[in-house]
C-alpha positions as CSV (number, residue, x, y, z in Angstrom):
1,M,98.8,96.2,192.4
2,S,98.8,94.9,188.8
3,Q,95.2,96.2,188.5
4,S,96.3,99.7,189.5
5,N,99.2,99.5,187.0
6,D,96.8,98.5,184.3
7,D,94.5,101.4,185.1
8,Q,97.4,103.8,184.9
9,V,98.4,102.4,181.6
10,A,94.9,102.6,180.3
11,G,94.5,106.1,181.6
12,G,97.8,107.1,180.0
13,A,96.7,105.7,176.8
14,Q,93.6,107.8,176.8
15,E,95.6,110.9,177.4
16,L,97.7,110.4,174.2
17,P,96.8,112.8,171.4
18,E,95.3,111.4,168.3
19,A,97.8,110.8,165.5
20,R,97.0,113.0,162.5
21,V,97.9,111.9,158.9
22,E,98.9,115.0,157.0
23,P,98.0,114.8,153.3
24,V,101.0,114.4,151.0
25,E,101.1,116.8,148.2
26,V,102.3,115.2,145.0
27,K,104.3,117.6,143.0
28,E,104.1,117.5,139.2
29,T,107.2,116.2,137.5
30,P,108.8,118.9,135.4
31,L,108.0,118.5,131.7
32,P,110.9,117.0,129.6
33,W,111.1,120.0,127.3
34,A,114.2,118.6,125.5
35,Q,112.0,115.8,124.1
36,L,108.7,117.6,124.1
37,L,109.6,120.6,122.0
38,P,111.0,118.6,119.0
39,L,107.9,116.5,119.2
40,V,105.7,119.6,119.0
41,A,107.6,120.9,116.0
42,V,107.2,117.5,114.2
43,R,103.5,117.4,115.1
44,L,102.7,120.8,113.6
45,S,103.4,119.7,110.1
46,E,100.4,117.3,109.9
47,P,97.6,119.8,110.7
48,I,99.2,122.5,108.7
49,T,99.3,120.3,105.6
50,M,95.8,119.0,106.2
51,T,94.1,122.4,106.7
52,L,96.3,124.5,104.4
53,I,93.9,124.1,101.4
54,L,90.7,124.7,103.3
55,P,90.5,128.5,102.6
56,F,91.2,128.1,98.8
57,M,89.9,124.5,98.3
58,Y,86.6,125.8,96.9
59,K,88.2,128.1,94.4
60,M,90.9,125.6,93.5
61,V,88.3,123.0,92.6
62,E,86.4,125.6,90.7
63,G,89.6,126.5,88.7
64,F,90.1,122.9,87.7
65,G,86.8,123.1,85.8
66,I,85.7,119.6,86.8
67,A,82.4,120.6,88.4
68,E,79.5,121.0,86.0
69,T,77.7,123.6,88.1
70,P,78.8,125.7,91.1
71,K,76.6,123.6,93.3
72,D,78.7,120.5,92.4
73,I,81.9,122.0,93.6
74,S,81.3,120.9,97.2
75,F,81.2,117.3,96.1
76,Y,84.6,117.4,94.5
77,A,86.0,119.5,97.3
78,S,85.0,116.8,99.8
79,M,86.7,114.2,97.6
80,L,89.9,116.2,97.7
81,F,89.7,116.7,101.4
82,T,88.8,113.0,102.1
83,S,91.6,111.5,100.0
84,F,94.0,112.5,102.8
85,S,92.2,110.5,105.4
86,I,91.5,107.5,103.1
87,S,95.2,106.9,102.6
88,Q,95.9,107.5,106.3
89,T,93.4,104.8,107.3
90,F,95.3,102.1,105.4
91,T,98.8,103.1,106.5
92,V,98.5,104.3,110.2
93,F,98.8,100.8,111.7
94,Y,101.8,100.1,109.5
95,W,103.6,103.2,110.8
96,G,102.8,102.2,114.4
97,R,104.1,98.7,114.0
98,L,107.2,99.9,112.1
99,S,108.0,102.2,115.1
100,D,107.9,99.2,117.4
101,R,110.6,97.5,115.2
102,I,112.9,100.3,114.1
103,G,112.1,103.0,116.7
104,R,110.0,106.1,117.0
105,R,112.5,108.6,115.7
106,P,113.1,107.1,112.2
107,V,109.3,106.8,111.6
108,L,108.7,110.4,112.6
109,I,111.5,111.5,110.2
110,Y,110.1,109.4,107.3
111,G,106.6,110.7,107.9
112,T,107.7,114.4,108.1
113,T,109.8,114.1,104.9
114,G,106.8,112.6,103.0
115,I,104.6,115.4,104.3
116,L,107.1,118.0,103.0
117,I,107.3,116.6,99.5
118,T,103.5,116.0,99.1
119,S,102.7,119.5,100.3
120,L,104.8,121.0,97.5
121,L,103.1,118.7,95.0
122,I,99.7,120.2,96.0
123,G,101.0,123.7,95.2
124,F,102.1,122.5,91.7
125,S,98.9,120.8,90.9
126,K,97.1,122.0,87.8
127,T,94.5,119.3,87.5
128,F,92.1,117.7,89.9
129,T,93.8,114.3,89.4
130,M,97.2,115.6,90.4
131,A,95.8,117.4,93.5
132,L,94.0,114.2,94.5
133,L,97.1,112.1,94.1
134,A,99.2,114.6,96.1
135,R,96.6,114.7,98.9
136,S,96.5,110.9,99.0
137,L,100.2,110.6,99.3
138,A,100.2,113.2,102.1
139,G,97.8,111.0,104.0
140,A,99.8,107.9,103.4
141,F,102.8,109.5,105.0
142,T,100.9,110.8,108.0
143,G,101.3,108.2,110.7
144,N,103.0,110.5,113.2
145,A,100.0,111.0,115.5
146,V,99.8,107.4,116.7
147,V,103.6,107.3,117.3
148,M,103.5,110.5,119.2
149,K,100.8,109.2,121.6
150,T,103.1,106.3,122.3
151,V,106.1,108.5,122.8
152,I,104.2,110.6,125.4
153,A,103.0,107.5,127.2
154,E,106.7,106.4,127.4
155,I,108.1,109.7,128.7
156,A,105.3,110.9,131.0
157,D,104.3,109.8,134.5
158,D,101.1,110.0,136.5
159,T,101.7,113.6,137.6
160,N,102.2,115.2,134.2
161,R,100.5,112.9,131.8
162,A,97.4,115.0,131.4
163,R,99.4,118.1,130.7
164,M,101.7,116.4,128.2
165,M,98.8,114.7,126.4
166,S,97.2,118.1,126.1
167,F,100.0,119.1,123.7
168,L,98.6,116.8,121.0
169,P,95.3,118.6,120.5
170,L,97.0,121.9,121.3
171,T,99.4,121.4,118.4
172,W,96.6,120.1,116.2
173,N,94.4,123.2,116.9
174,A,97.4,125.6,116.6
175,G,98.5,123.9,113.4
176,S,95.0,124.0,112.0
177,M,94.8,127.7,112.7
178,I,98.2,128.4,111.3
179,G,97.5,126.3,108.2
180,A,94.2,127.9,107.5
181,G,95.7,131.4,108.1
182,I,98.6,130.7,105.7
183,G,96.2,129.3,103.1
184,G,93.9,132.3,103.3
185,I,96.6,135.0,103.3
186,F,99.0,133.6,100.6
187,A,96.6,132.0,98.2
188,E,96.5,133.7,94.7
189,P,99.2,136.2,95.6
190,A,99.3,137.7,92.1
191,T,95.6,138.7,92.5
192,Q,95.7,139.6,96.2
193,Y,99.0,141.5,96.1
194,P,99.5,142.7,92.6
195,G,102.1,145.3,93.6
196,V,104.4,142.5,94.9
197,F,103.5,139.4,92.9
198,G,101.6,140.8,89.9
199,N,104.6,140.3,87.6
200,S,105.5,136.8,88.9
201,K,104.8,134.2,86.2
202,L,105.4,131.4,88.7
203,F,102.7,132.5,91.2
204,T,100.4,133.5,88.4
205,Y,100.6,130.0,86.8
206,F,100.6,128.2,90.2
207,P,98.2,130.4,92.3
208,Y,98.3,128.1,95.3
209,L,102.0,127.4,95.4
210,L,103.0,130.2,97.8
211,P,100.9,129.0,100.7
212,C,102.3,125.5,100.3
213,L,105.9,127.0,100.3
214,V,105.2,129.0,103.4
215,G,103.6,126.0,105.2
216,S,106.6,123.9,104.2
217,I,108.9,126.1,106.3
218,V,107.2,124.8,109.5
219,T,107.5,121.3,108.2
220,I,111.3,121.8,107.5
221,V,111.7,123.1,111.1
222,G,110.0,119.9,112.4
223,L,112.1,117.7,110.2
224,F,115.4,119.2,111.5
225,S,114.1,119.0,115.0
226,G,113.3,115.3,114.6
227,I,116.7,114.6,113.1
228,F,119.0,116.6,115.5
229,K,117.0,117.1,118.7
230,F,114.6,114.2,119.3
231,K,116.0,111.2,121.1
232,E,114.7,107.7,120.7
233,T,112.2,106.6,123.4
234,L,111.7,103.0,122.4
235,V,113.2,100.8,125.1
236,R,113.3,97.0,124.8
237,P,113.3,95.6,128.4
238,T,115.6,92.9,129.4
239,E,114.5,89.9,131.4
240,I,117.0,90.1,134.3
241,I,119.0,93.2,135.4
242,H,121.7,92.8,138.0
243,V,121.7,95.7,140.5
244,E,124.4,96.5,143.1
245,A,123.2,98.1,146.3
246,A,123.6,101.9,146.2
247,N,123.4,102.2,150.0
248,E,125.0,99.6,152.2
249,Q,124.4,101.5,155.4
250,P,122.0,99.7,157.9
251,A,118.7,101.4,158.4
252,A,115.5,100.8,160.4
253,S,113.0,98.5,158.8
254,A,109.4,97.9,159.7
255,S,110.0,94.1,159.3
256,G,113.4,93.8,160.8
257,T,115.9,95.3,163.1
258,E,118.2,98.4,162.8
259,S,120.9,96.2,161.4
260,T,118.7,95.0,158.5
261,P,119.8,96.8,155.3
262,L,117.2,98.4,153.0
263,L,118.6,96.6,150.0
264,A,120.9,93.7,149.9
265,Q,124.4,94.4,148.5
266,S,123.6,92.3,145.5
267,A,120.1,92.0,144.1
268,T,118.4,91.3,140.9
269,V,115.5,93.2,139.4
270,R,113.4,90.9,137.3
271,S,111.6,92.8,134.6
272,N,108.4,91.1,133.7
273,P,107.0,93.0,130.7
274,A,103.4,92.0,130.3
275,K,102.5,90.4,127.0
276,P,100.0,92.2,124.9
277,K,96.4,91.0,125.5
278,S,94.2,89.7,122.7
279,T,91.8,91.9,120.9
280,K,88.9,90.1,122.5
281,E,90.4,90.7,126.0
282,L,90.9,94.4,125.3
283,L,87.5,95.2,123.8
284,T,85.7,95.4,127.1
285,P,82.3,97.1,127.3
286,T,83.9,100.2,128.6
287,V,86.4,100.3,125.8
288,I,83.7,99.8,123.2
289,R,81.6,102.7,124.7
290,V,84.6,105.0,124.7
291,M,85.4,104.1,121.1
292,L,81.7,104.6,120.1
293,T,81.4,108.0,121.7
294,N,84.8,108.9,120.2
295,A,83.7,108.0,116.7
296,S,80.4,109.8,117.1
297,M,82.0,112.9,118.4
298,Y,84.8,113.0,115.8
299,L,82.4,112.3,112.9
300,A,80.4,115.4,114.0
301,F,83.5,117.5,114.2
302,I,85.0,116.4,110.9
303,M,81.7,116.9,109.1
304,C,81.5,120.5,110.2
305,D,85.2,121.3,109.9
306,Q,85.1,120.1,106.3
307,L,81.8,121.9,105.6
308,Y,82.6,125.2,107.2
309,P,85.0,126.6,104.4
310,V,82.5,125.5,101.7
311,F,79.6,126.9,103.7
312,A,81.5,130.2,104.3
313,A,82.3,130.5,100.6
314,T,78.8,129.7,99.3
315,N,76.5,132.5,98.3
316,P,74.1,133.6,101.1
317,R,71.1,133.0,98.8
318,D,72.2,129.3,98.8
319,G,72.6,129.1,102.5
320,G,76.2,130.3,103.0
321,L,78.1,133.3,104.2
322,G,79.6,134.6,100.9
323,L,83.1,135.1,102.4
324,D,86.3,135.3,100.2
325,P,89.4,133.1,101.0
326,P,91.3,135.7,103.1
327,R,88.2,136.2,105.4
328,I,87.7,132.4,105.6
329,G,91.3,132.0,106.7
330,L,90.9,134.8,109.2
331,S,87.8,133.2,110.8
332,L,89.6,129.9,111.0
333,A,92.8,131.3,112.4
334,V,91.8,134.0,115.0
335,E,90.6,131.5,117.7
336,G,94.1,130.2,117.8
337,L,94.8,133.1,120.1
338,V,92.8,131.5,122.9
339,V,93.5,127.8,122.3
340,V,96.9,127.9,124.0
341,Y,95.5,129.5,127.2
342,I,92.6,127.0,127.3
343,Q,94.8,124.0,126.5
344,L,97.7,124.6,128.9
345,Y,96.1,126.6,131.7
346,I,92.4,125.8,131.9
347,Y,92.2,122.1,130.9
348,P,94.9,120.7,133.3
349,R,93.2,122.3,136.2
350,L,89.8,121.1,135.2
351,E,91.1,117.6,134.7
352,R,92.8,117.4,138.0
353,K,89.7,118.7,139.8
354,Y,86.9,116.9,138.0
355,G,88.6,114.1,135.9
356,V,88.8,113.5,132.2
357,L,85.2,112.0,131.9
358,Y,83.7,115.2,133.2
359,C,85.8,117.4,130.9
360,Y,84.7,115.2,127.9
361,R,81.0,115.6,128.7
362,Q,81.3,119.3,129.1
363,G,83.1,119.6,125.8
364,L,80.3,117.8,124.0
365,K,77.8,120.2,125.6
366,C,79.9,123.2,124.7
367,V,79.9,122.6,120.9
368,L,76.1,122.5,120.6
369,P,75.6,126.3,120.3
370,Y,78.1,126.3,117.5
371,L,76.3,123.6,115.5
372,V,72.8,125.1,116.0
373,V,73.5,128.8,115.5
374,M,76.1,128.8,112.7
375,P,73.7,127.9,109.8
376,F,71.3,130.7,110.8
377,L,74.1,133.2,110.1
378,S,73.3,132.9,106.4
379,I,70.1,134.9,107.0
380,L,72.2,137.7,108.5
381,A,74.8,137.4,105.6
382,L,72.0,137.8,103.1
383,R,70.7,140.9,104.8
384,V,74.3,142.3,104.7
385,Q,74.5,141.5,101.0
386,D,71.2,143.2,100.3
387,R,71.7,146.2,102.5
388,A,75.2,146.9,101.0
389,E,73.4,147.8,97.7
390,T,71.1,150.4,99.5
391,S,72.6,151.5,102.8
392,A,76.3,151.2,103.4
393,S,76.1,152.3,107.1
394,S,73.4,149.7,108.0
395,A,75.3,147.0,106.1
396,T,78.5,147.9,108.0
397,F,76.7,147.6,111.4
398,E,75.2,144.2,110.5
399,Y,78.5,143.0,109.1
400,V,80.2,143.8,112.3
401,V,77.5,142.0,114.3
402,M,77.9,138.9,112.0
403,W,81.6,138.8,112.6
404,I,81.2,139.1,116.3
405,I,78.9,136.1,116.3
406,I,81.2,134.1,114.0
407,M,84.2,134.7,116.2
408,S,82.2,133.8,119.3
409,L,81.0,130.6,117.8
410,M,84.5,129.6,116.5
411,T,85.9,130.2,120.0
412,T,83.2,128.0,121.4
413,R,84.1,125.3,118.9
414,V,87.8,125.4,119.7
415,T,87.1,125.3,123.4
416,S,84.9,122.2,122.9
417,S,87.6,120.6,120.7
418,V,90.2,121.1,123.5
419,L,88.0,119.5,126.1
420,T,86.8,116.6,124.0
421,F,89.9,115.6,122.1
422,T,92.3,115.8,125.0
423,S,89.9,113.9,127.3
424,V,89.2,111.1,124.8
425,N,93.0,110.7,124.2
426,L,93.5,110.4,128.0
427,M,90.6,108.0,128.4
428,I,92.0,105.7,125.7
429,T,95.4,105.7,127.3
430,N,94.0,105.1,130.7
431,L,92.0,102.1,129.5
432,A,95.1,100.2,128.4
433,P,95.6,97.5,131.0
434,T,99.4,97.4,130.5
435,R,102.0,99.5,128.6
436,A,102.3,96.6,126.1
437,D,98.7,97.4,125.0
438,L,99.2,101.2,124.5
439,G,100.1,100.7,120.9
440,F,96.9,98.8,120.1
441,M,94.6,101.2,122.0
442,N,96.1,104.3,120.3
443,G,96.2,102.6,116.9
444,A,92.6,101.5,117.2
445,Q,91.5,105.0,118.1
446,Q,93.5,106.4,115.2
447,V,91.9,104.0,112.8
448,A,88.5,105.0,114.0
449,M,89.3,108.6,113.7
450,S,90.7,108.1,110.2
451,V,87.6,106.3,109.1
452,T,85.4,109.2,110.3
453,R,87.7,111.5,108.3
454,V,86.9,109.5,105.3
455,V,83.1,109.1,105.9
456,G,82.5,112.6,107.3
457,P,83.5,114.8,104.4
458,I,81.7,112.5,101.9
459,I,78.5,112.7,104.0
460,S,78.8,116.4,104.6
461,G,79.8,117.2,101.0
462,T,77.0,115.1,99.5
463,L,74.3,116.3,101.8
464,W,75.3,119.9,101.5
465,S,75.3,119.8,97.7
466,W,71.9,118.0,97.8
467,S,70.3,120.3,100.4
468,I,71.1,123.5,98.6
469,K,69.9,122.2,95.3
470,H,66.4,121.4,96.6
471,S,63.9,123.9,98.1
472,L,63.0,121.8,101.1
473,P,61.8,123.0,104.5
474,F,63.9,123.0,107.7
475,P,65.8,120.9,108.7
476,F,66.3,119.5,105.2
477,N,67.6,122.8,103.7
478,S,71.1,124.2,104.3
479,H,70.7,123.3,108.0
480,L,70.8,119.5,107.3
481,V,74.5,118.8,107.9
482,W,74.6,121.0,111.0
483,M,71.5,119.3,112.5
484,L,72.9,115.8,111.7
485,S,76.1,116.8,113.5
486,T,74.1,118.0,116.5
487,V,72.4,114.6,116.6
488,L,75.8,112.8,116.6
489,I,77.0,114.9,119.5
490,L,73.9,114.1,121.5
491,V,74.4,110.4,120.7
492,G,78.0,110.7,121.9
493,L,76.9,112.5,125.1
494,R,74.3,109.8,125.7
495,V,76.9,107.0,125.4
496,S,79.4,108.8,127.6
497,L,76.8,108.7,130.5
498,R,77.4,104.9,130.6
499,I,81.1,105.2,130.9
500,P,82.4,104.5,134.5
501,E,84.6,106.9,136.4
502,S,87.4,104.3,136.3
503,V,88.5,105.9,133.0
504,N,89.9,108.8,135.1
505,V,92.8,106.5,136.3
506,F,95.8,105.4,134.3
507,A,95.8,101.6,134.5
508,A,98.9,100.7,132.6
509,G,102.3,100.1,134.0
510,Q,103.5,97.6,136.6
511,P,106.4,98.2,139.0
512,P,109.4,95.8,138.7
513,V,109.6,93.0,141.2
514,V,112.7,92.9,143.4
515,V,113.9,89.4,144.3
516,S,117.1,88.2,145.9
517,S,120.0,87.0,143.8
518,E,119.5,83.5,145.3
519,D,115.9,83.4,144.1
520,A,116.9,84.6,140.7
521,E,119.6,81.9,140.4
522,G,117.0,79.3,141.5
């Protein structure tokens, strides 16, 4: 009888349908726009101030009369550009540590105020020394980037971190485009727009003041947003927080009966904030590889970004494009039309499907055509220059072709920058073992980037000036800096192949431990 019952039970068990586990779709947490928009407004001031002088930097240095020959202008231009990053290298850690003590909001306000003042000083500069001092002070006040990365880590969660972090390179690219456009359009207004500013003694004596004034409008908007809209995100956790039960109704429990409550009426949440790890503990082989590929990639980008306006302004017979400031500004600003779409729509989908490491590697590959093809455009620019003297129609056709290639290459560059910079920011954040280590990781990355901003323009400016002075064969002619940048990108790509897939996961953050009130008292 019992055997028969067992068989019936067994048979009944076999007839039960298999339990299916439906995948749970995790919805993305809505973005905290009330905090994010003021942060974006503050962020825009830094790239605008940094790139504002790019379209007119060559002519500005030329006007100072410090260069002995036209071929020496690039050396002094690189000094002027580099001074910003030199100062930032020595102050960025200070601003990060200060924000840990007095809060994120005051540091952002101080930095934005300093950027506003120094930007105006650049416009009033009449000597190379004054311009160099103004740029150095601007860099010293620019510590907002590392603070903003920390703020985003504090207000984001696992569902929206990639999208929120993408706003950093987005605002940088957008700000760079806006700054370059402002610099190209409003530089030397008395010469460009004599009907409007021809009789202005102010803008005749200070030919580069107007673009600085226009750029300062964005900085003022950011300053007021930081003062009146941005809320402090720094939270100092307490050791023990007493919590009253929100729901005293009994509920079913996997480890108890139906009369067992989900949460005791009085419980204590013990917050155990992890202590920051030592530098030796944080510098794991994976962290070192990410820092190395980050430095190699960023050095290549900063060398070419600093070189491009000089290359574009240089005579085609010396290996440049022969463009004037308005056209240089146009070439730098037009790809900003696509950066928003790529940053906010394309990148988050790629990151969710393939991970940050895949996006980073594809970004490195994407920039290679820009680096290889761009210097060859000087050949086409020279043909345009020569044909303009004999055949206007032929020169016009080749001029249009040249601009189509320029815009295509610049769009490729900005696409690459979106993929690489956003991904490396996420990898650095993901590698922090605890939230207490986020400041160190972001600060270390920012210092590495600042160092490359110092070294990159010096290398590119010196090599460019040397390469166009000597009649050497390829690749030691005007292609030298571009080829060196290509090698750096390939090195960064090679190092990235040794980075594990674990960098796709955010490691920081530990949930609080719930203990009974009796345990807490004990």
